[in-house]
PyMOL Python script that loads the backbone (N, CA, C, O; Angstrom):
from pymol import cmd

cmd.read_pdbstr("""\
ATOM      1  N   TRP A   1      -0.872 -33.817  27.628  1.00  0.00           N
ATOM      2  CA  TRP A   1      -1.359 -34.810  28.555  1.00  0.00           C
ATOM      3  C   TRP A   1      -2.857 -34.666  28.776  1.00  0.00           C
ATOM      4  O   TRP A   1      -3.577 -35.656  28.900  1.00  0.00           O
ATOM      5  N   ALA A   2      -3.312 -33.431  28.822  1.00  0.00           N
ATOM      6  CA  ALA A   2      -4.729 -33.195  29.097  1.00  0.00           C
ATOM      7  C   ALA A   2      -5.604 -33.776  27.988  1.00  0.00           C
ATOM      8  O   ALA A   2      -6.674 -34.319  28.265  1.00  0.00           O
ATOM      9  N   LEU A   3      -5.165 -33.667  26.751  1.00  0.00           N
ATOM     10  CA  LEU A   3      -5.949 -34.219  25.649  1.00  0.00           C
ATOM     11  C   LEU A   3      -5.987 -35.743  25.695  1.00  0.00           C
ATOM     12  O   LEU A   3      -7.025 -36.341  25.412  1.00  0.00           O
ATOM     13  N   HIS A   4      -4.884 -36.370  26.042  1.00  0.00           N
ATOM     14  CA  HIS A   4      -4.863 -37.829  26.142  1.00  0.00           C
ATOM     15  C   HIS A   4      -5.789 -38.315  27.255  1.00  0.00           C
ATOM     16  O   HIS A   4      -6.544 -39.270  27.073  1.00  0.00           O
ATOM     17  N   VAL A   5      -5.725 -37.658  28.393  1.00  0.00           N
ATOM     18  CA  VAL A   5      -6.568 -38.055  29.516  1.00  0.00           C
ATOM     19  C   VAL A   5      -8.038 -37.800  29.193  1.00  0.00           C
ATOM     20  O   VAL A   5      -8.890 -38.640  29.483  1.00  0.00           O
ATOM     21  N   SER A   6      -8.337 -36.659  28.599  1.00  0.00           N
ATOM     22  CA  SER A   6      -9.738 -36.362  28.277  1.00  0.00           C
ATOM     23  C   SER A   6     -10.266 -37.310  27.199  1.00  0.00           C
ATOM     24  O   SER A   6     -11.435 -37.693  27.246  1.00  0.00           O
ATOM     25  N   PHE A   7      -9.439 -37.695  26.237  1.00  0.00           N
ATOM     26  CA  PHE A   7      -9.866 -38.657  25.219  1.00  0.00           C
ATOM     27  C   PHE A   7     -10.158 -40.010  25.858  1.00  0.00           C
ATOM     28  O   PHE A   7     -11.169 -40.638  25.544  1.00  0.00           O
ATOM     29  N   GLY A   8      -9.285 -40.461  26.748  1.00  0.00           N
ATOM     30  CA  GLY A   8      -9.510 -41.727  27.435  1.00  0.00           C
ATOM     31  C   GLY A   8     -10.763 -41.691  28.292  1.00  0.00           C
ATOM     32  O   GLY A   8     -11.535 -42.651  28.307  1.00  0.00           O
ATOM     33  N   CYS A   9     -10.972 -40.588  29.007  1.00  0.00           N
ATOM     34  CA  CYS A   9     -12.178 -40.456  29.839  1.00  0.00           C
ATOM     35  C   CYS A   9     -13.437 -40.422  28.983  1.00  0.00           C
ATOM     36  O   CYS A   9     -14.454 -41.013  29.348  1.00  0.00           O
ATOM     37  N   THR A  10     -13.374 -39.736  27.851  1.00  0.00           N
ATOM     38  CA  THR A  10     -14.521 -39.681  26.952  1.00  0.00           C
ATOM     39  C   THR A  10     -14.873 -41.063  26.424  1.00  0.00           C
ATOM     40  O   THR A  10     -16.043 -41.444  26.399  1.00  0.00           O
ATOM     41  N   LEU A  11     -13.861 -41.814  26.004  1.00  0.00           N
ATOM     42  CA  LEU A  11     -14.120 -43.172  25.527  1.00  0.00           C
ATOM     43  C   LEU A  11     -14.683 -44.052  26.638  1.00  0.00           C
ATOM     44  O   LEU A  11     -15.606 -44.834  26.409  1.00  0.00           O
ATOM     45  N   LEU A  12     -14.134 -43.926  27.821  1.00  0.00           N
ATOM     46  CA  LEU A  12     -14.596 -44.727  28.950  1.00  0.00           C
ATOM     47  C   LEU A  12     -16.053 -44.410  29.296  1.00  0.00           C
ATOM     48  O   LEU A  12     -16.860 -45.322  29.479  1.00  0.00           O
ATOM     49  N   ILE A  13     -16.386 -43.147  29.384  1.00  0.00           N
ATOM     50  CA  ILE A  13     -17.750 -42.737  29.713  1.00  0.00           C
ATOM     51  C   ILE A  13     -18.722 -43.154  28.602  1.00  0.00           C
ATOM     52  O   ILE A  13     -19.817 -43.645  28.876  1.00  0.00           O
ATOM     53  N   LEU A  14     -18.309 -42.952  27.356  1.00  0.00           N
ATOM     54  CA  LEU A  14     -19.156 -43.333  26.231  1.00  0.00           C
ATOM     55  C   LEU A  14     -19.392 -44.840  26.200  1.00  0.00           C
ATOM     56  O   LEU A  14     -20.512 -45.289  25.957  1.00  0.00           O
ATOM     57  N   GLY A  15     -18.350 -45.615  26.443  1.00  0.00           N
ATOM     58  CA  GLY A  15     -18.486 -47.067  26.454  1.00  0.00           C
ATOM     59  C   GLY A  15     -19.368 -47.563  27.581  1.00  0.00           C
ATOM     60  O   GLY A  15     -20.192 -48.456  27.383  1.00  0.00           O
ATOM     61  N   ILE A  16     -19.199 -46.985  28.768  1.00  0.00           N
ATOM     62  CA  ILE A  16     -20.024 -47.394  29.909  1.00  0.00           C
ATOM     63  C   ILE A  16     -21.485 -47.007  29.680  1.00  0.00           C
ATOM     64  O   ILE A  16     -22.390 -47.789  29.973  1.00  0.00           O
ATOM     65  N   TYR A  17     -21.711 -45.811  29.161  1.00  0.00           N
ATOM     66  CA  TYR A  17     -23.074 -45.370  28.887  1.00  0.00           C
ATOM     67  C   TYR A  17     -23.742 -46.268  27.844  1.00  0.00           C
ATOM     68  O   TYR A  17     -24.900 -46.653  28.006  1.00  0.00           O
ATOM     69  N   ALA A  18     -23.019 -46.600  26.784  1.00  0.00           N
ATOM     70  CA  ALA A  18     -23.586 -47.459  25.745  1.00  0.00           C
ATOM     71  C   ALA A  18     -23.848 -48.869  26.277  1.00  0.00           C
ATOM     72  O   ALA A  18     -24.836 -49.500  25.899  1.00  0.00           O
ATOM     73  N   THR A  19     -22.981 -49.359  27.138  1.00  0.00           N
ATOM     74  CA  THR A  19     -23.187 -50.681  27.730  1.00  0.00           C
ATOM     75  C   THR A  19     -24.419 -50.688  28.628  1.00  0.00           C
ATOM     76  O   THR A  19     -25.216 -51.626  28.579  1.00  0.00           O
ATOM     77  N   ILE A  20     -24.580 -49.663  29.440  1.00  0.00           N
ATOM     78  CA  ILE A  20     -25.758 -49.571  30.317  1.00  0.00           C
ATOM     79  C   ILE A  20     -27.030 -49.437  29.476  1.00  0.00           C
ATOM     80  O   ILE A  20     -28.054 -50.044  29.791  1.00  0.00           O
ATOM     81  N   SER A  21     -26.959 -48.639  28.404  1.00  0.00           N
ATOM     82  CA  SER A  21     -28.123 -48.508  27.524  1.00  0.00           C
ATOM     83  C   SER A  21     -28.488 -49.847  26.893  1.00  0.00           C
ATOM     84  O   SER A  21     -29.667 -50.177  26.760  1.00  0.00           O
ATOM     85  N   TRP A  22     -27.486 -50.605  26.510  1.00  0.00           N
ATOM     86  CA  TRP A  22     -27.756 -51.913  25.905  1.00  0.00           C
ATOM     87  C   TRP A  22     -28.352 -52.866  26.943  1.00  0.00           C
ATOM     88  O   TRP A  22     -29.237 -53.658  26.618  1.00  0.00           O
ATOM     89  N   LEU A  23     -27.877 -52.798  28.182  1.00  0.00           N
ATOM     90  CA  LEU A  23     -28.391 -53.683  29.220  1.00  0.00           C
ATOM     91  C   LEU A  23     -29.852 -53.379  29.568  1.00  0.00           C
ATOM     92  O   LEU A  23     -30.593 -54.279  29.964  1.00  0.00           O
ATOM     93  N   LYS A  24     -30.267 -52.124  29.425  1.00  0.00           N
ATOM     94  CA  LYS A  24     -31.655 -51.767  29.697  1.00  0.00           C
ATOM     95  C   LYS A  24     -32.594 -52.316  28.626  1.00  0.00           C
ATOM     96  O   LYS A  24     -33.743 -52.656  28.909  1.00  0.00           O
ATOM     97  N   ASN A  25     -32.090 -52.399  27.390  1.00  0.00           N
ATOM     98  CA  ASN A  25     -32.915 -52.866  26.280  1.00  0.00           C
ATOM     99  C   ASN A  25     -32.081 -53.798  25.406  1.00  0.00           C
ATOM    100  O   ASN A  25     -31.679 -53.409  24.310  1.00  0.00           O
ATOM    101  N   PRO A  26     -31.813 -55.017  25.866  1.00  0.00           N
ATOM    102  CA  PRO A  26     -30.957 -55.923  25.081  1.00  0.00           C
ATOM    103  C   PRO A  26     -31.652 -56.395  23.808  1.00  0.00           C
ATOM    104  O   PRO A  26     -32.772 -56.905  23.837  1.00  0.00           O
ATOM    105  N   ARG A  27     -30.960 -56.212  22.704  1.00  0.00           N
ATOM    106  CA  ARG A  27     -31.501 -56.649  21.417  1.00  0.00           C
ATOM    107  C   ARG A  27     -30.697 -57.843  20.929  1.00  0.00           C
ATOM    108  O   ARG A  27     -31.053 -58.996  21.174  1.00  0.00           O
ATOM    109  N   GLU A  28     -29.633 -57.552  20.249  1.00  0.00           N
ATOM    110  CA  GLU A  28     -28.779 -58.620  19.740  1.00  0.00           C
ATOM    111  C   GLU A  28     -27.523 -58.689  20.592  1.00  0.00           C
ATOM    112  O   GLU A  28     -27.005 -57.669  21.045  1.00  0.00           O
ATOM    113  N   VAL A  29     -27.052 -59.886  20.797  1.00  0.00           N
ATOM    114  CA  VAL A  29     -25.866 -60.093  21.631  1.00  0.00           C
ATOM    115  C   VAL A  29     -24.627 -59.504  20.959  1.00  0.00           C
ATOM    116  O   VAL A  29     -23.705 -59.058  21.643  1.00  0.00           O
ATOM    117  N   VAL A  30     -24.599 -59.499  19.646  1.00  0.00           N
ATOM    118  CA  VAL A  30     -23.426 -59.005  18.909  1.00  0.00           C
ATOM    119  C   VAL A  30     -23.227 -57.509  19.125  1.00  0.00           C
ATOM    120  O   VAL A  30     -22.092 -57.036  19.083  1.00  0.00           O
ATOM    121  N   LEU A  31     -24.286 -56.762  19.353  1.00  0.00           N
ATOM    122  CA  LEU A  31     -24.178 -55.307  19.490  1.00  0.00           C
ATOM    123  C   LEU A  31     -23.473 -54.877  20.774  1.00  0.00           C
ATOM    124  O   LEU A  31     -23.030 -53.732  20.869  1.00  0.00           O
ATOM    125  N   ILE A  32     -23.358 -55.752  21.751  1.00  0.00           N
ATOM    126  CA  ILE A  32     -22.671 -55.387  22.995  1.00  0.00           C
ATOM    127  C   ILE A  32     -21.159 -55.316  22.790  1.00  0.00           C
ATOM    128  O   ILE A  32     -20.450 -54.713  23.595  1.00  0.00           O
ATOM    129  N   ALA A  33     -20.670 -55.922  21.725  1.00  0.00           N
ATOM    130  CA  ALA A  33     -19.223 -55.949  21.479  1.00  0.00           C
ATOM    131  C   ALA A  33     -18.664 -54.549  21.249  1.00  0.00           C
ATOM    132  O   ALA A  33     -17.544 -54.262  21.674  1.00  0.00           O
ATOM    133  N   ILE A  34     -19.403 -53.688  20.600  1.00  0.00           N
ATOM    134  CA  ILE A  34     -18.909 -52.341  20.295  1.00  0.00           C
ATOM    135  C   ILE A  34     -18.724 -51.507  21.566  1.00  0.00           C
ATOM    136  O   ILE A  34     -17.647 -50.941  21.753  1.00  0.00           O
ATOM    137  N   PRO A  35     -19.718 -51.408  22.443  1.00  0.00           N
ATOM    138  CA  PRO A  35     -19.489 -50.632  23.685  1.00  0.00           C
ATOM    139  C   PRO A  35     -18.406 -51.228  24.579  1.00  0.00           C
ATOM    140  O   PRO A  35     -17.650 -50.491  25.212  1.00  0.00           O
ATOM    141  N   VAL A  36     -18.328 -52.539  24.632  1.00  0.00           N
ATOM    142  CA  VAL A  36     -17.282 -53.172  25.446  1.00  0.00           C
ATOM    143  C   VAL A  36     -15.911 -52.845  24.869  1.00  0.00           C
ATOM    144  O   VAL A  36     -14.978 -52.562  25.620  1.00  0.00           O
ATOM    145  N   PHE A  37     -15.776 -52.880  23.547  1.00  0.00           N
ATOM    146  CA  PHE A  37     -14.510 -52.543  22.897  1.00  0.00           C
ATOM    147  C   PHE A  37     -14.133 -51.095  23.169  1.00  0.00           C
ATOM    148  O   PHE A  37     -12.972 -50.801  23.456  1.00  0.00           O
ATOM    149  N   VAL A  38     -15.103 -50.183  23.081  1.00  0.00           N
ATOM    150  CA  VAL A  38     -14.828 -48.762  23.340  1.00  0.00           C
ATOM    151  C   VAL A  38     -14.402 -48.565  24.795  1.00  0.00           C
ATOM    152  O   VAL A  38     -13.506 -47.766  25.070  1.00  0.00           O
ATOM    153  N   THR A  39     -15.026 -49.273  25.720  1.00  0.00           N
ATOM    154  CA  THR A  39     -14.655 -49.188  27.131  1.00  0.00           C
ATOM    155  C   THR A  39     -13.236 -49.689  27.349  1.00  0.00           C
ATOM    156  O   THR A  39     -12.466 -49.068  28.081  1.00  0.00           O
ATOM    157  N   ILE A  40     -12.882 -50.804  26.722  1.00  0.00           N
ATOM    158  CA  ILE A  40     -11.526 -51.351  26.858  1.00  0.00           C
ATOM    159  C   ILE A  40     -10.495 -50.404  26.273  1.00  0.00           C
ATOM    160  O   ILE A  40      -9.426 -50.224  26.856  1.00  0.00           O
ATOM    161  N   VAL A  41     -10.793 -49.793  25.129  1.00  0.00           N
ATOM    162  CA  VAL A  41      -9.863 -48.825  24.531  1.00  0.00           C
ATOM    163  C   VAL A  41      -9.703 -47.609  25.441  1.00  0.00           C
ATOM    164  O   VAL A  41      -8.601 -47.074  25.562  1.00  0.00           O
ATOM    165  N   GLY A  42     -10.777 -47.166  26.077  1.00  0.00           N
ATOM    166  CA  GLY A  42     -10.692 -46.034  27.011  1.00  0.00           C
ATOM    167  C   GLY A  42      -9.811 -46.349  28.204  1.00  0.00           C
ATOM    168  O   GLY A  42      -8.982 -45.530  28.601  1.00  0.00           O
ATOM    169  N   ILE A  43      -9.989 -47.541  28.783  1.00  0.00           N
ATOM    170  CA  ILE A  43      -9.153 -47.958  29.912  1.00  0.00           C
ATOM    171  C   ILE A  43      -7.705 -48.083  29.479  1.00  0.00           C
ATOM    172  O   ILE A  43      -6.800 -47.654  30.194  1.00  0.00           O
ATOM    173  N   TRP A  44      -7.483 -48.669  28.310  1.00  0.00           N
ATOM    174  CA  TRP A  44      -6.117 -48.846  27.804  1.00  0.00           C
ATOM    175  C   TRP A  44      -5.443 -47.490  27.565  1.00  0.00           C
ATOM    176  O   TRP A  44      -4.262 -47.326  27.872  1.00  0.00           O
ATOM    177  N   THR A  45      -6.178 -46.528  27.024  1.00  0.00           N
ATOM    178  CA  THR A  45      -5.624 -45.194  26.782  1.00  0.00           C
ATOM    179  C   THR A  45      -5.228 -44.521  28.091  1.00  0.00           C
ATOM    180  O   THR A  45      -4.160 -43.916  28.178  1.00  0.00           O
ATOM    181  N   LEU A  46      -6.080 -44.620  29.109  1.00  0.00           N
ATOM    182  CA  LEU A  46      -5.759 -44.006  30.394  1.00  0.00           C
ATOM    183  C   LEU A  46      -4.554 -44.677  31.059  1.00  0.00           C
ATOM    184  O   LEU A  46      -3.691 -43.996  31.614  1.00  0.00           O
ATOM    185  N   LEU A  47      -4.495 -46.007  31.002  1.00  0.00           N
ATOM    186  CA  LEU A  47      -3.353 -46.712  31.585  1.00  0.00           C
ATOM    187  C   LEU A  47      -2.059 -46.401  30.833  1.00  0.00           C
ATOM    188  O   LEU A  47      -1.006 -46.231  31.447  1.00  0.00           O
ATOM    189  N   ASP A  48      -2.141 -46.327  29.511  1.00  0.00           N
ATOM    190  CA  ASP A  48      -0.971 -46.007  28.705  1.00  0.00           C
ATOM    191  C   ASP A  48      -0.448 -44.616  29.038  1.00  0.00           C
ATOM    192  O   ASP A  48       0.761 -44.420  29.166  1.00  0.00           O
ATOM    193  N   THR A  49      -1.345 -43.657  29.177  1.00  0.00           N
ATOM    194  CA  THR A  49      -0.946 -42.297  29.529  1.00  0.00           C
ATOM    195  C   THR A  49      -0.311 -42.256  30.912  1.00  0.00           C
ATOM    196  O   THR A  49       0.685 -41.561  31.116  1.00  0.00           O
ATOM    197  N   TYR A  50      -0.875 -42.991  31.862  1.00  0.00           N
ATOM    198  CA  TYR A  50      -0.340 -43.025  33.226  1.00  0.00           C
ATOM    199  C   TYR A  50       1.077 -43.603  33.243  1.00  0.00           C
ATOM    200  O   TYR A  50       1.982 -43.014  33.833  1.00  0.00           O
ATOM    201  N   PHE A  51       1.268 -44.761  32.594  1.00  0.00           N
ATOM    202  CA  PHE A  51       2.585 -45.392  32.627  1.00  0.00           C
ATOM    203  C   PHE A  51       3.614 -44.615  31.816  1.00  0.00           C
ATOM    204  O   PHE A  51       4.789 -44.594  32.180  1.00  0.00           O
ATOM    205  N   LEU A  52       3.195 -43.973  30.720  1.00  0.00           N
ATOM    206  CA  LEU A  52       4.117 -43.147  29.951  1.00  0.00           C
ATOM    207  C   LEU A  52       4.567 -41.942  30.771  1.00  0.00           C
ATOM    208  O   LEU A  52       5.747 -41.593  30.751  1.00  0.00           O
ATOM    209  N   ASN A  53       3.659 -41.309  31.481  1.00  0.00           N
ATOM    210  CA  ASN A  53       4.011 -40.175  32.332  1.00  0.00           C
ATOM    211  C   ASN A  53       4.963 -40.616  33.441  1.00  0.00           C
ATOM    212  O   ASN A  53       5.935 -39.924  33.745  1.00  0.00           O
ATOM    213  N   LYS A  54       4.680 -41.766  34.038  1.00  0.00           N
ATOM    214  CA  LYS A  54       5.540 -42.295  35.098  1.00  0.00           C
ATOM    215  C   LYS A  54       6.953 -42.579  34.558  1.00  0.00           C
ATOM    216  O   LYS A  54       7.942 -42.304  35.238  1.00  0.00           O
ATOM    217  N   PHE A  55       7.046 -43.123  33.349  1.00  0.00           N
ATOM    218  CA  PHE A  55       8.339 -43.408  32.739  1.00  0.00           C
ATOM    219  C   PHE A  55       9.109 -42.123  32.435  1.00  0.00           C
ATOM    220  O   PHE A  55      10.320 -42.062  32.653  1.00  0.00           O
ATOM    221  N   ILE A  56       8.425 -41.107  31.939  1.00  0.00           N
ATOM    222  CA  ILE A  56       9.090 -39.845  31.601  1.00  0.00           C
ATOM    223  C   ILE A  56       9.634 -39.176  32.853  1.00  0.00           C
ATOM    224  O   ILE A  56      10.749 -38.657  32.835  1.00  0.00           O
ATOM    225  N   VAL A  57       8.873 -39.178  33.936  1.00  0.00           N
ATOM    226  CA  VAL A  57       9.345 -38.585  35.194  1.00  0.00           C
ATOM    227  C   VAL A  57      10.573 -39.342  35.692  1.00  0.00           C
ATOM    228  O   VAL A  57      11.544 -38.722  36.125  1.00  0.00           O
ATOM    229  N   SER A  58      10.543 -40.665  35.635  1.00  0.00           N
ATOM    230  CA  SER A  58      11.681 -41.476  36.062  1.00  0.00           C
ATOM    231  C   SER A  58      12.909 -41.202  35.195  1.00  0.00           C
ATOM    232  O   SER A  58      14.026 -41.105  35.703  1.00  0.00           O
ATOM    233  N   HIS A  59      12.696 -41.077  33.897  1.00  0.00           N
ATOM    234  CA  HIS A  59      13.811 -40.809  32.979  1.00  0.00           C
ATOM    235  C   HIS A  59      14.431 -39.435  33.265  1.00  0.00           C
ATOM    236  O   HIS A  59      15.653 -39.292  33.252  1.00  0.00           O
ATOM    237  N   LYS A  60      13.601 -38.442  33.519  1.00  0.00           N
ATOM    238  CA  LYS A  60      14.124 -37.103  33.834  1.00  0.00           C
ATOM    239  C   LYS A  60      14.942 -37.118  35.118  1.00  0.00           C
ATOM    240  O   LYS A  60      15.975 -36.453  35.197  1.00  0.00           O
ATOM    241  N   GLU A  61      14.497 -37.866  36.126  1.00  0.00           N
ATOM    242  CA  GLU A  61      15.241 -37.952  37.384  1.00  0.00           C
ATOM    243  C   GLU A  61      16.591 -38.630  37.171  1.00  0.00           C
ATOM    244  O   GLU A  61      17.599 -38.176  37.711  1.00  0.00           O
ATOM    245  N   ARG A  62      16.623 -39.713  36.390  1.00  0.00           N
ATOM    246  CA  ARG A  62      17.895 -40.396  36.114  1.00  0.00           C
ATOM    247  C   ARG A  62      18.840 -39.500  35.331  1.00  0.00           C
ATOM    248  O   ARG A  62      20.041 -39.483  35.599  1.00  0.00           O
ATOM    249  N   LEU A  63      18.309 -38.752  34.366  1.00  0.00           N
ATOM    250  CA  LEU A  63      19.134 -37.846  33.581  1.00  0.00           C
ATOM    251  C   LEU A  63      19.711 -36.742  34.459  1.00  0.00           C
ATOM    252  O   LEU A  63      20.872 -36.364  34.299  1.00  0.00           O
ATOM    253  N   GLN A  64      18.914 -36.227  35.379  1.00  0.00           N
ATOM    254  CA  GLN A  64      19.388 -35.183  36.289  1.00  0.00           C
ATOM    255  C   GLN A  64      20.487 -35.726  37.203  1.00  0.00           C
ATOM    256  O   GLN A  64      21.487 -35.046  37.432  1.00  0.00           O
ATOM    257  N   ARG A  65      20.314 -36.951  37.733  1.00  0.00           N
ATOM    258  CA  ARG A  65      21.359 -37.548  38.570  1.00  0.00           C
ATOM    259  C   ARG A  65      22.653 -37.739  37.793  1.00  0.00           C
ATOM    260  O   ARG A  65      23.740 -37.489  38.315  1.00  0.00           O
ATOM    261  N   ARG A  66      22.534 -38.181  36.547  1.00  0.00           N
ATOM    262  CA  ARG A  66      23.719 -38.393  35.715  1.00  0.00           C
ATOM    263  C   ARG A  66      24.447 -37.078  35.462  1.00  0.00           C
ATOM    264  O   ARG A  66      25.677 -37.035  35.484  1.00  0.00           O
ATOM    265  N   GLN A  67      23.691 -36.004  35.222  1.00  0.00           N
ATOM    266  CA  GLN A  67      24.316 -34.697  35.005  1.00  0.00           C
ATOM    267  C   GLN A  67      24.989 -34.189  36.270  1.00  0.00           C
ATOM    268  O   GLN A  67      26.048 -33.565  36.196  1.00  0.00           O
ATOM    269  N   GLU A  68      24.392 -34.445  37.434  1.00  0.00           N
ATOM    270  CA  GLU A  68      25.015 -34.035  38.690  1.00  0.00           C
ATOM    271  C   GLU A  68      26.321 -34.793  38.919  1.00  0.00           C
ATOM    272  O   GLU A  68      27.295 -34.212  39.399  1.00  0.00           O
ATOM    273  N   ILE A  69      26.351 -36.068  38.586  1.00  0.00           N
ATOM    274  CA  ILE A  69      27.578 -36.856  38.726  1.00  0.00           C
ATOM    275  C   ILE A  69      28.642 -36.339  37.780  1.00  0.00           C
ATOM    276  O   ILE A  69      29.812 -36.246  38.150  1.00  0.00           O
ATOM    277  N   ASP A  70      28.243 -35.999  36.550  1.00  0.00           N
ATOM    278  CA  ASP A  70      29.209 -35.447  35.599  1.00  0.00           C
ATOM    279  C   ASP A  70      29.746 -34.105  36.078  1.00  0.00           C
ATOM    280  O   ASP A  70      30.917 -33.802  35.852  1.00  0.00           O
ATOM    281  N   ASN A  71      28.923 -33.296  36.732  1.00  0.00           N
ATOM    282  CA  ASN A  71      29.379 -32.018  37.255  1.00  0.00           C
ATOM    283  C   ASN A  71      30.353 -32.198  38.416  1.00  0.00           C
ATOM    284  O   ASN A  71      31.270 -31.394  38.583  1.00  0.00           O
ATOM    285  N   ILE A  72      30.165 -33.246  39.219  1.00  0.00           N
ATOM    286  CA  ILE A  72      31.085 -33.525  40.329  1.00  0.00           C
ATOM    287  C   ILE A  72      32.445 -33.941  39.798  1.00  0.00           C
ATOM    288  O   ILE A  72      33.476 -33.555  40.349  1.00  0.00           O
ATOM    289  N   LYS A  73      32.449 -34.728  38.728  1.00  0.00           N
ATOM    290  CA  LYS A  73      33.708 -35.180  38.145  1.00  0.00           C
ATOM    291  C   LYS A  73      34.556 -34.000  37.685  1.00  0.00           C
ATOM    292  O   LYS A  73      35.772 -33.994  37.875  1.00  0.00           O
ATOM    293  N   GLY A  74      33.928 -33.020  37.092  1.00  0.00           N
ATOM    294  CA  GLY A  74      34.643 -31.855  36.604  1.00  0.00           C
ATOM    295  C   GLY A  74      35.363 -32.171  35.317  1.00  0.00           C
ATOM    296  O   GLY A  74      35.226 -33.257  34.753  1.00  0.00           O
ATOM    297  N   THR A  75      36.127 -31.211  34.869  1.00  0.00           N
ATOM    298  CA  THR A  75      36.890 -31.406  33.631  1.00  0.00           C
ATOM    299  C   THR A  75      38.371 -31.468  33.980  1.00  0.00           C
ATOM    300  O   THR A  75      38.855 -30.668  34.780  1.00  0.00           O
ATOM    301  N   THR A  76      39.078 -32.396  33.397  1.00  0.00           N
ATOM    302  CA  THR A  76      40.518 -32.538  33.643  1.00  0.00           C
ATOM    303  C   THR A  76      41.228 -32.355  32.313  1.00  0.00           C
ATOM    304  O   THR A  76      41.511 -33.323  31.606  1.00  0.00           O
ATOM    305  N   ASP A  77      41.509 -31.118  31.985  1.00  0.00           N
ATOM    306  CA  ASP A  77      42.260 -30.806  30.749  1.00  0.00           C
ATOM    307  C   ASP A  77      43.727 -30.663  31.104  1.00  0.00           C
ATOM    308  O   ASP A  77      44.088 -29.937  32.030  1.00  0.00           O
ATOM    309  N   LYS A  78      44.571 -31.367  30.352  1.00  0.00           N
ATOM    310  CA  LYS A  78      46.016 -31.260  30.587  1.00  0.00           C
ATOM    311  C   LYS A  78      46.706 -30.743  29.365  1.00  0.00           C
ATOM    312  O   LYS A  78      47.927 -30.583  29.367  1.00  0.00           O
TER     313      LYS A  78
END
""", "prot")
cmd.dss("prot")
cmd.show_as("cartoon", "prot")
cmd.util.cbc("prot")
cmd.orient("prot")
């Protein structure tokens, strides 16, 4: 998880820095597309990591509840 979050933060910081640098000295309009794309990928990576972590925690809780219910049922061997 730490690598995913750090990669997303790195992309986000790099994209924002490149966008600010471009705004200080605007040359060609086409060159702004690269920093904006990197910023969007950084945000997307962080959101993806957040929602994946949230889903995994929810799945573990449901699995634990299901196992507790199975333990309450017990075994009925005849």
